[in-house]
mmCIF file as gemmi writes it, N, C-alpha and C atoms, coordinates in Angstrom:
data_model
loop_
_atom_site.group_PDB
_atom_site.id
_atom_site.type_symbol
_atom_site.label_atom_id
_atom_site.label_alt_id
_atom_site.label_comp_id
_atom_site.label_asym_id
_atom_site.label_entity_id
_atom_site.label_seq_id
_atom_site.pdbx_PDB_ins_code
_atom_site.Cartn_x
_atom_site.Cartn_y
_atom_site.Cartn_z
_atom_site.occupancy
_atom_site.B_iso_or_equiv
_atom_site.pdbx_formal_charge
_atom_site.auth_seq_id
_atom_site.auth_asym_id
_atom_site.pdbx_PDB_model_num
ATOM 1 N N . MET Axp A 1 ? -5.759 -30.313 -11.014 1 0 ? 1 A 1
ATOM 2 C CA . MET Axp A 1 ? -6.11 -30.124 -12.383 1 0 ? 1 A 1
ATOM 3 C C . MET Axp A 1 ? -5.601 -28.76 -12.835 1 0 ? 1 A 1
ATOM 4 N N . THR Axp A 2 ? -5.003 -28.713 -13.962 1 0 ? 2 A 1
ATOM 5 C CA . THR Axp A 2 ? -4.54 -27.449 -14.518 1 0 ? 2 A 1
ATOM 6 C C . THR Axp A 2 ? -5.285 -27.181 -15.81 1 0 ? 2 A 1
ATOM 7 N N . MET Axp A 3 ? -5.267 -25.907 -16.182 1 0 ? 3 A 1
ATOM 8 C CA . MET Axp A 3 ? -5.974 -25.491 -17.381 1 0 ? 3 A 1
ATOM 9 C C . MET Axp A 3 ? -5.083 -24.535 -18.159 1 0 ? 3 A 1
ATOM 10 N N . LYS Axp A 4 ? -5.123 -24.622 -19.463 1 0 ? 4 A 1
ATOM 11 C CA . LYS Axp A 4 ? -4.344 -23.71 -20.297 1 0 ? 4 A 1
ATOM 12 C C . LYS Axp A 4 ? -5.275 -22.634 -20.835 1 0 ? 4 A 1
ATOM 13 N N . ALA Axp A 5 ? -4.742 -21.404 -20.897 1 0 ? 5 A 1
ATOM 14 C CA . ALA Axp A 5 ? -5.53 -20.292 -21.415 1 0 ? 5 A 1
ATOM 15 C C . ALA Axp A 5 ? -4.619 -19.33 -22.165 1 0 ? 5 A 1
ATOM 16 N N . LEU Axp A 6 ? -5.124 -18.803 -23.237 1 0 ? 6 A 1
ATOM 17 C CA . LEU Axp A 6 ? -4.417 -17.784 -23.996 1 0 ? 6 A 1
ATOM 18 C C . LEU Axp A 6 ? -5.083 -16.464 -23.644 1 0 ? 6 A 1
ATOM 19 N N . LEU Axp A 7 ? -4.323 -15.526 -23.085 1 0 ? 7 A 1
ATOM 20 C CA . LEU Axp A 7 ? -4.892 -14.278 -22.593 1 0 ? 7 A 1
ATOM 21 C C . LEU Axp A 7 ? -4.308 -13.086 -23.333 1 0 ? 7 A 1
ATOM 22 N N . ASP Axp A 8 ? -5.16 -12.132 -23.633 1 0 ? 8 A 1
ATOM 23 C CA . ASP Axp A 8 ? -4.711 -10.838 -24.148 1 0 ? 8 A 1
ATOM 24 C C . ASP Axp A 8 ? -4.733 -9.885 -22.964 1 0 ? 8 A 1
ATOM 25 N N . LEU Axp A 9 ? -3.552 -9.535 -22.468 1 0 ? 9 A 1
ATOM 26 C CA . LEU Axp A 9 ? -3.454 -8.685 -21.281 1 0 ? 9 A 1
ATOM 27 C C . LEU Axp A 9 ? -3.151 -7.247 -21.678 1 0 ? 9 A 1
ATOM 28 N N . PRO Axp A 10 ? -3.815 -6.31 -21.015 1 0 ? 10 A 1
ATOM 29 C CA . PRO Axp A 10 ? -3.434 -4.908 -21.237 1 0 ? 10 A 1
ATOM 30 C C . PRO Axp A 10 ? -1.978 -4.714 -20.808 1 0 ? 10 A 1
ATOM 31 N N . GLN Axp A 11 ? -1.329 -3.74 -21.386 1 0 ? 11 A 1
ATOM 32 C CA . GLN Axp A 11 ? 0.094 -3.521 -21.13 1 0 ? 11 A 1
ATOM 33 C C . GLN Axp A 11 ? 0.377 -3.297 -19.641 1 0 ? 11 A 1
ATOM 34 N N . ASP Axp A 12 ? -0.462 -2.506 -18.956 1 0 ? 12 A 1
ATOM 35 C CA . ASP Axp A 12 ? -0.204 -2.236 -17.537 1 0 ? 12 A 1
ATOM 36 C C . ASP Axp A 12 ? -0.349 -3.492 -16.679 1 0 ? 12 A 1
ATOM 37 N N . VAL Axp A 13 ? -1.27 -4.373 -17.053 1 0 ? 13 A 1
ATOM 38 C CA . VAL Axp A 13 ? -1.428 -5.638 -16.323 1 0 ? 13 A 1
ATOM 39 C C . VAL Axp A 13 ? -0.208 -6.524 -16.567 1 0 ? 13 A 1
ATOM 40 N N . ASN Axp A 14 ? 0.249 -6.578 -17.791 1 0 ? 14 A 1
ATOM 41 C CA . ASN Axp A 14 ? 1.444 -7.349 -18.127 1 0 ? 14 A 1
ATOM 42 C C . ASN Axp A 14 ? 2.658 -6.845 -17.348 1 0 ? 14 A 1
ATOM 43 N N . GLN Axp A 15 ? 2.808 -5.516 -17.259 1 0 ? 15 A 1
ATOM 44 C CA . GLN Axp A 15 ? 3.925 -4.939 -16.507 1 0 ? 15 A 1
ATOM 45 C C . GLN Axp A 15 ? 3.816 -5.291 -15.021 1 0 ? 15 A 1
ATOM 46 N N . THR Axp A 16 ? 2.595 -5.239 -14.499 1 0 ? 16 A 1
ATOM 47 C CA . THR Axp A 16 ? 2.387 -5.597 -13.09 1 0 ? 16 A 1
ATOM 48 C C . THR Axp A 16 ? 2.76 -7.055 -12.842 1 0 ? 16 A 1
ATOM 49 N N . LEU Axp A 17 ? 2.367 -7.939 -13.746 1 0 ? 17 A 1
ATOM 50 C CA . LEU Axp A 17 ? 2.738 -9.351 -13.611 1 0 ? 17 A 1
ATOM 51 C C . LEU Axp A 17 ? 4.255 -9.521 -13.625 1 0 ? 17 A 1
ATOM 52 N N . ASN Axp A 18 ? 4.936 -8.782 -14.483 1 0 ? 18 A 1
ATOM 53 C CA . ASN Axp A 18 ? 6.395 -8.855 -14.531 1 0 ? 18 A 1
ATOM 54 C C . ASN Axp A 18 ? 7.019 -8.369 -13.22 1 0 ? 18 A 1
ATOM 55 N N . ILE Axp A 19 ? 6.437 -7.335 -12.628 1 0 ? 19 A 1
ATOM 56 C CA . ILE Axp A 19 ? 6.94 -6.833 -11.344 1 0 ? 19 A 1
ATOM 57 C C . ILE Axp A 19 ? 6.741 -7.869 -10.246 1 0 ? 19 A 1
ATOM 58 N N . VAL Axp A 20 ? 5.53 -8.452 -10.176 1 0 ? 20 A 1
ATOM 59 C CA . VAL Axp A 20 ? 5.248 -9.487 -9.171 1 0 ? 20 A 1
ATOM 60 C C . VAL Axp A 20 ? 6.191 -10.667 -9.368 1 0 ? 20 A 1
ATOM 61 N N . LYS Axp A 21 ? 6.378 -11.057 -10.618 1 0 ? 21 A 1
ATOM 62 C CA . LYS Axp A 21 ? 7.289 -12.168 -10.955 1 0 ? 21 A 1
ATOM 63 C C . LYS Axp A 21 ? 8.702 -11.887 -10.446 1 0 ? 21 A 1
ATOM 64 N N . ALA Axp A 22 ? 9.18 -10.681 -10.672 1 0 ? 22 A 1
ATOM 65 C CA . ALA Axp A 22 ? 10.536 -10.317 -10.242 1 0 ? 22 A 1
ATOM 66 C C . ALA Axp A 22 ? 10.642 -10.204 -8.725 1 0 ? 22 A 1
ATOM 67 N N . GLN Axp A 23 ? 9.655 -9.578 -8.105 1 0 ? 23 A 1
ATOM 68 C CA . GLN Axp A 23 ? 9.693 -9.384 -6.65 1 0 ? 23 A 1
ATOM 69 C C . GLN Axp A 23 ? 9.707 -10.707 -5.892 1 0 ? 23 A 1
ATOM 70 N N . HIS Axp A 24 ? 9.002 -11.696 -6.428 1 0 ? 24 A 1
ATOM 71 C CA . HIS Axp A 24 ? 8.88 -12.973 -5.725 1 0 ? 24 A 1
ATOM 72 C C . HIS Axp A 24 ? 9.75 -14.065 -6.341 1 0 ? 24 A 1
ATOM 73 N N . ASN Axp A 25 ? 10.629 -13.672 -7.258 1 0 ? 25 A 1
ATOM 74 C CA . ASN Axp A 25 ? 11.549 -14.609 -7.897 1 0 ? 25 A 1
ATOM 75 C C . ASN Axp A 25 ? 10.81 -15.812 -8.498 1 0 ? 25 A 1
ATOM 76 N N . LEU Axp A 26 ? 9.746 -15.518 -9.229 1 0 ? 26 A 1
ATOM 77 C CA . LEU Axp A 26 ? 8.943 -16.574 -9.844 1 0 ? 26 A 1
ATOM 78 C C . LEU Axp A 26 ? 9.482 -16.897 -11.23 1 0 ? 26 A 1
ATOM 79 N N . LYS Axp A 27 ? 9.185 -18.111 -11.69 1 0 ? 27 A 1
ATOM 80 C CA . LYS Axp A 27 ? 9.725 -18.56 -12.968 1 0 ? 27 A 1
ATOM 81 C C . LYS Axp A 27 ? 8.981 -17.98 -14.167 1 0 ? 27 A 1
ATOM 82 N N . ASN Axp A 28 ? 7.663 -17.771 -14.011 1 0 ? 28 A 1
ATOM 83 C CA . ASN Axp A 28 ? 6.879 -17.303 -15.146 1 0 ? 28 A 1
ATOM 84 C C . ASN Axp A 28 ? 5.635 -16.549 -14.678 1 0 ? 28 A 1
ATOM 85 N N . LYS Axp A 29 ? 4.886 -16.035 -15.647 1 0 ? 29 A 1
ATOM 86 C CA . LYS Axp A 29 ? 3.695 -15.248 -15.318 1 0 ? 29 A 1
ATOM 87 C C . LYS Axp A 29 ? 2.572 -16.109 -14.745 1 0 ? 29 A 1
ATOM 88 N N . VAL Axp A 30 ? 2.551 -17.374 -15.095 1 0 ? 30 A 1
ATOM 89 C CA . VAL Axp A 30 ? 1.545 -18.274 -14.519 1 0 ? 30 A 1
ATOM 90 C C . VAL Axp A 30 ? 1.704 -18.309 -13.002 1 0 ? 30 A 1
ATOM 91 N N . GLU Axp A 31 ? 2.931 -18.405 -12.523 1 0 ? 31 A 1
ATOM 92 C CA . GLU Axp A 31 ? 3.175 -18.404 -11.079 1 0 ? 31 A 1
ATOM 93 C C . GLU Axp A 31 ? 2.77 -17.065 -10.469 1 0 ? 31 A 1
ATOM 94 N N . ALA Axp A 32 ? 2.98 -15.964 -11.207 1 0 ? 32 A 1
ATOM 95 C CA . ALA Axp A 32 ? 2.586 -14.644 -10.706 1 0 ? 32 A 1
ATOM 96 C C . ALA Axp A 32 ? 1.064 -14.536 -10.608 1 0 ? 32 A 1
ATOM 97 N N . ILE Axp A 33 ? 0.372 -15 -11.625 1 0 ? 33 A 1
ATOM 98 C CA . ILE Axp A 33 ? -1.097 -14.974 -11.597 1 0 ? 33 A 1
ATOM 99 C C . ILE Axp A 33 ? -1.611 -15.854 -10.462 1 0 ? 33 A 1
ATOM 100 N N . THR Axp A 34 ? -1.031 -17.027 -10.286 1 0 ? 34 A 1
ATOM 101 C CA . THR Axp A 34 ? -1.445 -17.932 -9.214 1 0 ? 34 A 1
ATOM 102 C C . THR Axp A 34 ? -1.251 -17.28 -7.854 1 0 ? 34 A 1
ATOM 103 N N . LEU Axp A 35 ? -0.121 -16.627 -7.656 1 0 ? 35 A 1
ATOM 104 C CA . LEU Axp A 35 ? 0.146 -15.934 -6.401 1 0 ? 35 A 1
ATOM 105 C C . LEU Axp A 35 ? -0.892 -14.846 -6.143 1 0 ? 35 A 1
ATOM 106 N N . ILE Axp A 36 ? -1.174 -14.048 -7.157 1 0 ? 36 A 1
ATOM 107 C CA . ILE Axp A 36 ? -2.137 -12.956 -7.013 1 0 ? 36 A 1
ATOM 108 C C . ILE Axp A 36 ? -3.531 -13.491 -6.7 1 0 ? 36 A 1
ATOM 109 N N . VAL Axp A 37 ? -3.968 -14.513 -7.409 1 0 ? 37 A 1
ATOM 110 C CA . VAL Axp A 37 ? -5.3 -15.084 -7.185 1 0 ? 37 A 1
ATOM 111 C C . VAL Axp A 37 ? -5.398 -15.714 -5.8 1 0 ? 37 A 1
ATOM 112 N N . ASN Axp A 38 ? -4.379 -16.45 -5.386 1 0 ? 38 A 1
ATOM 113 C CA . ASN Axp A 38 ? -4.404 -17.06 -4.055 1 0 ? 38 A 1
ATOM 114 C C . ASN Axp A 38 ? -4.405 -16.006 -2.953 1 0 ? 38 A 1
ATOM 115 N N . THR Axp A 39 ? -3.66 -14.938 -3.148 1 0 ? 39 A 1
ATOM 116 C CA . THR Axp A 39 ? -3.653 -13.843 -2.171 1 0 ? 39 A 1
ATOM 117 C C . THR Axp A 39 ? -5.026 -13.204 -2.094 1 0 ? 39 A 1
ATOM 118 N N . TYR Axp A 40 ? -5.644 -12.988 -3.233 1 0 ? 40 A 1
ATOM 119 C CA . TYR Axp A 40 ? -6.994 -12.412 -3.254 1 0 ? 40 A 1
ATOM 120 C C . TYR Axp A 40 ? -7.966 -13.328 -2.523 1 0 ? 40 A 1
ATOM 121 N N . LYS Axp A 41 ? -7.862 -14.611 -2.801 1 0 ? 41 A 1
ATOM 122 C CA . LYS Axp A 41 ? -8.771 -15.586 -2.192 1 0 ? 41 A 1
ATOM 123 C C . LYS Axp A 41 ? -8.658 -15.555 -0.671 1 0 ? 41 A 1
ATOM 124 N N . ILE Axp A 42 ? -7.454 -15.509 -0.17 1 0 ? 42 A 1
ATOM 125 C CA . ILE Axp A 42 ? -7.229 -15.494 1.279 1 0 ? 42 A 1
ATOM 126 C C . ILE Axp A 42 ? -7.723 -14.201 1.904 1 0 ? 42 A 1
ATOM 127 N N . GLU Axp A 43 ? -7.454 -13.088 1.259 1 0 ? 43 A 1
ATOM 128 C CA . GLU Axp A 43 ? -7.751 -11.786 1.858 1 0 ? 43 A 1
ATOM 129 C C . GLU Axp A 43 ? -9.159 -11.277 1.617 1 0 ? 43 A 1
ATOM 130 N N . HIS Axp A 44 ? -9.814 -11.715 0.549 1 0 ? 44 A 1
ATOM 131 C CA . HIS Axp A 44 ? -11.07 -11.068 0.183 1 0 ? 44 A 1
ATOM 132 C C . HIS Axp A 44 ? -12.291 -11.965 0.087 1 0 ? 44 A 1
ATOM 133 N N . MET Axp A 45 ? -12.115 -13.242 -0.08 1 0 ? 45 A 1
ATOM 134 C CA . MET Axp A 45 ? -13.288 -14.099 -0.213 1 0 ? 45 A 1
ATOM 135 C C . MET Axp A 45 ? -13.898 -14.367 1.15 1 0 ? 45 A 1
ATOM 136 N N . GLU Axp A 46 ? -15.196 -14.398 1.188 1 0 ? 46 A 1
ATOM 137 C CA . GLU Axp A 46 ? -15.9 -14.727 2.418 1 0 ? 46 A 1
ATOM 138 C C . GLU Axp A 46 ? -15.584 -16.18 2.772 1 0 ? 46 A 1
ATOM 139 N N . PRO Axp A 47 ? -15.446 -16.461 4.083 1 0 ? 47 A 1
ATOM 140 C CA . PRO Axp A 47 ? -15.109 -17.839 4.481 1 0 ? 47 A 1
ATOM 141 C C . PRO Axp A 47 ? -16.082 -18.873 3.939 1 0 ? 47 A 1
ATOM 142 N N . GLU Axp A 48 ? -17.369 -18.53 3.871 1 0 ? 48 A 1
ATOM 143 C CA . GLU Axp A 48 ? -18.344 -19.513 3.401 1 0 ? 48 A 1
ATOM 144 C C . GLU Axp A 48 ? -18.208 -19.813 1.915 1 0 ? 48 A 1
ATOM 145 N N . LEU Axp A 49 ? -17.432 -19.021 1.185 1 0 ? 49 A 1
ATOM 146 C CA . LEU Axp A 49 ? -17.232 -19.27 -0.234 1 0 ? 49 A 1
ATOM 147 C C . LEU Axp A 49 ? -15.925 -20.007 -0.521 1 0 ? 49 A 1
ATOM 148 N N . ARG Axp A 50 ? -15.085 -20.118 0.474 1 0 ? 50 A 1
ATOM 149 C CA . ARG Axp A 50 ? -13.803 -20.784 0.256 1 0 ? 50 A 1
ATOM 150 C C . ARG Axp A 50 ? -14.015 -22.281 0.038 1 0 ? 50 A 1
ATOM 151 N N . PRO Axp A 51 ? -13.311 -22.861 -0.908 1 0 ? 51 A 1
ATOM 152 C CA . PRO Axp A 51 ? -13.47 -24.293 -1.192 1 0 ? 51 A 1
ATOM 153 C C . PRO Axp A 51 ? -13.24 -25.174 0.03 1 0 ? 51 A 1
ATOM 154 N N . GLU Axp A 52 ? -12.296 -24.781 0.908 1 0 ? 52 A 1
ATOM 155 C CA . GLU Axp A 52 ? -12.036 -25.59 2.113 1 0 ? 52 A 1
ATOM 156 C C . GLU Axp A 52 ? -13.264 -25.607 3.017 1 0 ? 52 A 1
ATOM 157 N N . PHE Axp A 53 ? -13.946 -24.466 3.111 1 0 ? 53 A 1
ATOM 158 C CA . PHE Axp A 53 ? -15.133 -24.368 3.955 1 0 ? 53 A 1
ATOM 159 C C . PHE Axp A 53 ? -16.261 -25.225 3.383 1 0 ? 53 A 1
ATOM 160 N N . VAL Axp A 54 ? -16.47 -25.156 2.091 1 0 ? 54 A 1
ATOM 161 C CA . VAL Axp A 54 ? -17.512 -25.962 1.438 1 0 ? 54 A 1
ATOM 162 C C . VAL Axp A 54 ? -17.235 -27.44 1.661 1 0 ? 54 A 1
ATOM 163 N N . GLU Axp A 55 ? -15.986 -27.838 1.512 1 0 ? 55 A 1
ATOM 164 C CA . GLU Axp A 55 ? -15.596 -29.239 1.716 1 0 ? 55 A 1
ATOM 165 C C . GLU Axp A 55 ? -15.874 -29.671 3.158 1 0 ? 55 A 1
ATOM 166 N N . LYS Axp A 56 ? -15.537 -28.808 4.117 1 0 ? 56 A 1
ATOM 167 C CA . LYS Axp A 56 ? -15.757 -29.115 5.525 1 0 ? 56 A 1
ATOM 168 C C . LYS Axp A 56 ? -17.249 -29.294 5.811 1 0 ? 56 A 1
ATOM 169 N N . ILE Axp A 57 ? -18.063 -28.417 5.275 1 0 ? 57 A 1
ATOM 170 C CA . ILE Axp A 57 ? -19.509 -28.496 5.479 1 0 ? 57 A 1
ATOM 171 C C . ILE Axp A 57 ? -20.073 -29.756 4.842 1 0 ? 57 A 1
ATOM 172 N N . GLN Axp A 58 ? -19.61 -30.091 3.658 1 0 ? 58 A 1
ATOM 173 C CA . GLN Axp A 58 ? -20.095 -31.293 2.984 1 0 ? 58 A 1
ATOM 174 C C . GLN Axp A 58 ? -19.789 -32.549 3.78 1 0 ? 58 A 1
ATOM 175 N N . LYS Axp A 59 ? -18.663 -32.567 4.489 1 0 ? 59 A 1
ATOM 176 C CA . LYS Axp A 59 ? -18.309 -33.723 5.317 1 0 ? 59 A 1
ATOM 177 C C . LYS Axp A 59 ? -19.239 -33.866 6.521 1 0 ? 59 A 1
ATOM 178 N N . THR Axp A 60 ? -19.745 -32.74 7.025 1 0 ? 60 A 1
ATOM 179 C CA . THR Axp A 60 ? -20.597 -32.785 8.224 1 0 ? 60 A 1
ATOM 180 C C . THR Axp A 60 ? -22.076 -32.946 7.898 1 0 ? 60 A 1
ATOM 181 N N . GLU Axp A 61 ? -22.448 -32.85 6.629 1 0 ? 61 A 1
ATOM 182 C CA . GLU Axp A 61 ? -23.863 -32.935 6.247 1 0 ? 61 A 1
ATOM 183 C C . GLU Axp A 61 ? -24.515 -34.256 6.643 1 0 ? 61 A 1
ATOM 184 N N . HIS Axp A 62 ? -23.763 -35.31 6.677 1 0 ? 62 A 1
ATOM 185 C CA . HIS Axp A 62 ? -24.329 -36.63 6.934 1 0 ? 62 A 1
ATOM 186 C C . HIS Axp A 62 ? -24.261 -37.028 8.405 1 0 ? 62 A 1
ATOM 187 N N . GLN Axp A 63 ? -23.779 -36.15 9.248 1 0 ? 63 A 1
ATOM 188 C CA . GLN Axp A 63 ? -23.713 -36.444 10.676 1 0 ? 63 A 1
ATOM 189 C C . GLN Axp A 63 ? -25.084 -36.264 11.309 1 0 ? 63 A 1
ATOM 190 N N . LYS Axp A 64 ? -25.332 -37.022 12.355 1 0 ? 64 A 1
ATOM 191 C CA . LYS Axp A 64 ? -26.596 -36.921 13.06 1 0 ? 64 A 1
ATOM 192 C C . LYS Axp A 64 ? -26.646 -35.584 13.816 1 0 ? 64 A 1
ATOM 193 N N . ALA Axp A 65 ? -27.803 -34.934 13.739 1 0 ? 65 A 1
ATOM 194 C CA . ALA Axp A 65 ? -27.977 -33.638 14.403 1 0 ? 65 A 1
ATOM 195 C C . ALA Axp A 65 ? -28.119 -33.819 15.915 1 0 ? 65 A 1
ATOM 196 N N . ILE Axp A 66 ? -27.679 -32.823 16.663 1 0 ? 66 A 1
ATOM 197 C CA . ILE Axp A 66 ? -27.834 -32.816 18.116 1 0 ? 66 A 1
ATOM 198 C C . ILE Axp A 66 ? -28.89 -31.772 18.443 1 0 ? 66 A 1
ATOM 199 N N . LYS Axp A 67 ? -29.948 -32.196 19.115 1 0 ? 67 A 1
ATOM 200 C CA . LYS Axp A 67 ? -31.03 -31.274 19.462 1 0 ? 67 A 1
ATOM 201 C C . LYS Axp A 67 ? -30.845 -30.785 20.891 1 0 ? 67 A 1
ATOM 202 N N . PHE Axp A 68 ? -31.112 -29.505 21.081 1 0 ? 68 A 1
ATOM 203 C CA . PHE Axp A 68 ? -31.011 -28.883 22.397 1 0 ? 68 A 1
ATOM 204 C C . PHE Axp A 68 ? -32.352 -28.264 22.764 1 0 ? 68 A 1
ATOM 205 N N . LYS Axp A 69 ? -32.706 -28.381 24.043 1 0 ? 69 A 1
ATOM 206 C CA . LYS Axp A 69 ? -33.968 -27.81 24.517 1 0 ? 69 A 1
ATOM 207 C C . LYS Axp A 69 ? -33.827 -26.323 24.799 1 0 ? 69 A 1
ATOM 208 N N . SER Axp A 70 ? -32.595 -25.885 25.04 1 0 ? 70 A 1
ATOM 209 C CA . SER Axp A 70 ? -32.386 -24.476 25.349 1 0 ? 70 A 1
ATOM 210 C C . SER Axp A 70 ? -30.955 -24.072 24.996 1 0 ? 70 A 1
ATOM 211 N N . VAL Axp A 71 ? -30.726 -22.767 24.977 1 0 ? 71 A 1
ATOM 212 C CA . VAL Axp A 71 ? -29.393 -22.235 24.719 1 0 ? 71 A 1
ATOM 213 C C . VAL Axp A 71 ? -28.459 -22.609 25.864 1 0 ? 71 A 1
ATOM 214 N N . ASP Axp A 72 ? -28.984 -22.638 27.072 1 0 ? 72 A 1
ATOM 215 C CA . ASP Axp A 72 ? -28.17 -23.025 28.228 1 0 ? 72 A 1
ATOM 216 C C . ASP Axp A 72 ? -27.648 -24.449 28.079 1 0 ? 72 A 1
ATOM 217 N N . GLU Axp A 73 ? -28.488 -25.334 27.576 1 0 ? 73 A 1
ATOM 218 C CA . GLU Axp A 73 ? -28.079 -26.732 27.361 1 0 ? 73 A 1
ATOM 219 C C . GLU Axp A 73 ? -26.949 -26.787 26.313 1 0 ? 73 A 1
ATOM 220 N N . LEU Axp A 74 ? -27.071 -25.993 25.289 1 0 ? 74 A 1
ATOM 221 C CA . LEU Axp A 74 ? -26.029 -25.9 24.263 1 0 ? 74 A 1
ATOM 222 C C . LEU Axp A 74 ? -24.726 -25.388 24.858 1 0 ? 74 A 1
ATOM 223 N N . ARG Axp A 75 ? -24.82 -24.333 25.657 1 0 ? 75 A 1
ATOM 224 C CA . ARG Axp A 75 ? -23.627 -23.765 26.291 1 0 ? 75 A 1
ATOM 225 C C . ARG Axp A 75 ? -22.926 -24.788 27.187 1 0 ? 75 A 1
ATOM 226 N N . LYS Axp A 76 ? -23.701 -25.534 27.958 1 0 ? 76 A 1
ATOM 227 C CA . LYS Axp A 76 ? -23.119 -26.545 28.865 1 0 ? 76 A 1
ATOM 228 C C . LYS Axp A 76 ? -22.323 -27.588 28.073 1 0 ? 76 A 1
ATOM 229 N N . ARG Axp A 77 ? -22.852 -27.966 26.929 1 0 ? 77 A 1
ATOM 230 C CA . ARG Axp A 77 ? -22.173 -28.99 26.118 1 0 ? 77 A 1
ATOM 231 C C . ARG Axp A 77 ? -20.835 -28.496 25.582 1 0 ? 77 A 1
ATOM 232 N N . TYR Axp A 78 ? -20.741 -27.213 25.214 1 0 ? 78 A 1
ATOM 233 C CA . TYR Axp A 78 ? -19.55 -26.709 24.548 1 0 ? 78 A 1
ATOM 234 C C . TYR Axp A 78 ? -18.664 -25.821 25.401 1 0 ? 78 A 1
ATOM 235 N N . GLN Axp A 79 ? -18.893 -25.796 26.709 1 0 ? 79 A 1
ATOM 236 C CA . GLN Axp A 79 ? -18.005 -25.03 27.583 1 0 ? 79 A 1
ATOM 237 C C . GLN Axp A 79 ? -16.997 -25.935 28.238 1 0 ? 79 A 1
């Protein structure tokens, strides 16, 4: 899904987008913004907030739980 937005950018932000666009040989500022946001997401977002992590957790929510009597029993299962 894509979304259209009209943005009023400060001059320094606009210049930065132009630099990113040129450095990465991008076609337009939308590609530059996408690159910057994706880089931020990878480098700065906590794993539990990433959409891939949420999706993975949602898939496991309906699985039957495994109960362990002790930590040793858990370790034996996963070693």
